[in-house]
C-alpha positions as CSV (number, residue, x, y, z in Angstrom):
1,X,-13.4,7.3,-19.3
2,X,-15.4,8.2,-16.2
3,X,-13.9,9.3,-13.0
4,X,-15.0,6.1,-11.2
5,X,-13.4,4.0,-13.9
6,X,-10.1,5.9,-13.6
7,X,-10.2,5.5,-9.9
8,X,-10.6,1.8,-10.3
9,X,-7.7,1.6,-12.7
10,X,-5.5,3.6,-10.3
11,X,-6.5,1.3,-7.4
12,X,-5.6,-1.7,-9.5
13,X,-2.3,-0.2,-10.5
14,X,-1.4,0.6,-7.0
15,X,-2.3,-2.9,-5.8
16,X,-0.3,-4.5,-8.6
17,X,2.7,-2.3,-7.7
18,X,2.5,-3.3,-4.1
19,X,2.4,-7.0,-5.2
20,X,5.5,-6.3,-7.3
21,X,7.2,-4.9,-4.3
22,X,6.3,-8.0,-2.3
23,X,7.7,-10.2,-5.1
24,X,11.0,-8.3,-4.9
25,X,11.1,-8.6,-1.1
26,X,10.6,-12.4,-1.5
27,X,13.4,-12.4,-4.1
28,X,15.7,-10.8,-1.7
29,X,14.7,-13.3,1.0
30,X,15.5,-16.2,-1.4
31,X,19.0,-14.6,-1.9
32,X,19.5,-14.4,1.9
33,X,18.4,-18.1,2.2
34,X,20.9,-19.0,-0.5
35,X,23.6,-17.2,1.5
36,X,22.8,-19.4,4.5
37,X,22.1,-22.7,2.8
38,X,24.2,-22.5,-0.4
39,X,21.3,-24.2,-2.2
40,X,21.6,-23.2,-5.9
41,X,17.9,-23.4,-6.5
42,X,17.5,-20.4,-4.1
43,X,19.4,-18.2,-6.6
44,X,17.2,-19.4,-9.4
45,X,14.1,-18.6,-7.4
46,X,15.4,-15.2,-6.4
47,X,15.9,-14.4,-10.1
48,X,12.4,-15.6,-11.1
49,X,10.7,-13.6,-8.3
50,X,12.7,-10.5,-9.4
51,X,11.6,-11.0,-12.9
52,X,8.0,-11.4,-11.8
53,X,8.3,-8.0,-9.9
54,X,9.3,-6.3,-13.1
55,X,6.4,-7.9,-15.1
56,X,3.9,-6.9,-12.4
57,X,5.1,-3.3,-12.2
58,X,5.2,-3.0,-16.0
59,X,1.6,-4.3,-16.3
60,X,0.5,-1.9,-13.6
61,X,2.0,1.0,-15.5
62,X,0.5,0.0,-18.8
63,X,-2.9,-0.5,-17.2
64,X,-2.7,2.9,-15.5
65,X,-1.9,4.6,-18.8
66,X,-5.0,3.0,-20.4
67,X,-3.0,0.6,-22.6
68,X,-4.4,-2.5,-21.0
69,X,-2.7,-5.6,-19.5
70,X,-0.6,-7.4,-22.1
71,X,-1.0,-11.1,-22.8
72,X,2.5,-11.9,-24.0
73,X,6.1,-10.6,-23.7
74,X,5.9,-9.3,-27.3
75,X,2.7,-7.4,-26.6
76,X,4.3,-6.0,-23.4
77,X,7.3,-4.7,-25.3
78,X,5.0,-3.2,-28.0
79,X,2.8,-1.5,-25.4
80,X,5.9,-0.1,-23.7
81,X,7.1,1.3,-27.0
82,X,3.8,2.9,-27.5
83,X,3.9,4.4,-23.9
84,X,7.4,5.7,-24.6
85,X,6.1,7.4,-27.7
86,X,3.3,9.0,-25.8
87,X,5.1,9.8,-22.5
88,X,8.5,11.3,-23.0
89,X,9.6,10.6,-19.4
90,X,8.9,6.9,-19.9
91,X,11.2,7.0,-23.0
92,X,13.9,8.9,-21.1
93,X,13.8,6.2,-18.4
94,X,14.4,3.5,-21.0
95,X,11.8,1.1,-19.5
96,X,11.5,-1.1,-22.6
97,X,15.2,-1.7,-22.8
98,X,15.4,-2.3,-19.0
99,X,12.5,-4.8,-19.3
100,X,14.5,-6.6,-21.9
101,X,17.7,-6.6,-19.9
102,X,16.0,-7.9,-16.7
103,X,14.2,-10.6,-18.8
104,X,17.5,-11.7,-20.2
105,X,19.6,-11.6,-17.0
106,X,17.0,-12.7,-14.5
107,X,14.7,-15.0,-16.5
108,X,17.0,-16.5,-19.0
109,X,20.5,-16.5,-17.4
110,X,19.4,-16.6,-13.8
111,X,16.4,-18.8,-13.7
112,X,16.6,-21.0,-16.8
113,X,20.4,-21.4,-17.1
114,X,21.3,-20.9,-13.5
115,X,24.5,-19.1,-14.6
116,X,24.3,-16.0,-12.4
117,X,26.5,-15.9,-9.3
118,X,25.3,-14.4,-6.0
119,X,26.8,-11.0,-6.6
120,X,25.2,-10.8,-10.0
121,X,21.8,-11.7,-8.6
122,X,22.1,-9.0,-6.0
123,X,23.0,-6.5,-8.6
124,X,20.1,-7.5,-10.8
125,X,17.7,-7.2,-7.8
126,X,19.0,-3.7,-7.1
127,X,18.2,-2.9,-10.7
128,X,14.7,-4.3,-10.2
129,X,14.3,-2.0,-7.2
130,X,15.2,1.0,-9.3
131,X,12.8,-0.1,-12.0
132,X,10.0,-0.3,-9.5
133,X,10.9,3.1,-8.1
134,X,10.8,4.6,-11.6
135,X,7.4,3.0,-12.4
136,X,6.1,4.2,-9.1
137,X,7.2,7.7,-10.0
138,X,5.4,7.6,-13.4
139,X,2.3,6.2,-11.7
140,X,2.3,9.1,-9.2
141,X,2.8,11.7,-11.9
142,X,-0.1,10.1,-13.9
143,X,-2.3,10.2,-10.8
144,X,-1.3,13.8,-10.0
145,X,-1.9,14.9,-13.6
146,X,-5.3,13.2,-13.8
147,X,-6.4,14.8,-10.5
148,X,-6.2,18.1,-12.4
149,X,-8.6,17.0,-15.1
């Protein structure tokens, strides 16, 4: 892959990660609005925006590492497994398991079932924030490593 192409991928990954951070910020805003209004749909929306942040960050990571953007949840998990096999730090961070956990808690329980309470949503959004931080760390390391090529 040429240098210009790698730069383009890095720029796309950085932009996607920033978008994921914006989604998390909006999720937290939905949670705050719920606290004011007590409107249950706000909690569901907070969960779905948190889940979106995880998906966007994951896709940015997979793209940066040359695995491409997945077209399904199954492909996303398979590509994360491949990444974990190729990048020991990704395996140590347990990204694939964390993706699955956030999907279950935020997307299924929080959004579809509406069964998470306020404190659980806040806890899950904190976990999303840590996930984004870990993805950002991997992206930075990848960028720093590739600068040495």
